[in-house]
Steps between C-alpha positions, in 0.01 A plus 500: 500500500249693298391709802859575591590621148182714484576651840856576409397656168227704671743630758784587252241656253354717769828625622623580151173680423530703813860593420393603155250735656789656698692549174204716379520705817188358657503435876438163652129575565410677172234350279742459211749307706223277637378438140850403375551277808170325425581464140845359583345246742254386232778454247702323769212256562485411133879465463521292816225269379674457164829411668333257735332327203839461323658356819232247534550358149 
């Protein structure tokens, strides 16, 4: 369950970060969009891990 929540959080966070880069006018392969996608994925891993811990209680 933990791996599934982390995977889902990472995927959603990466997509949101990439879309946020598009809002700023950066293309899909710009460094800023890549950075925001990576940051969103890292935040998604943390949030997914926290959700999985709450579900296991």
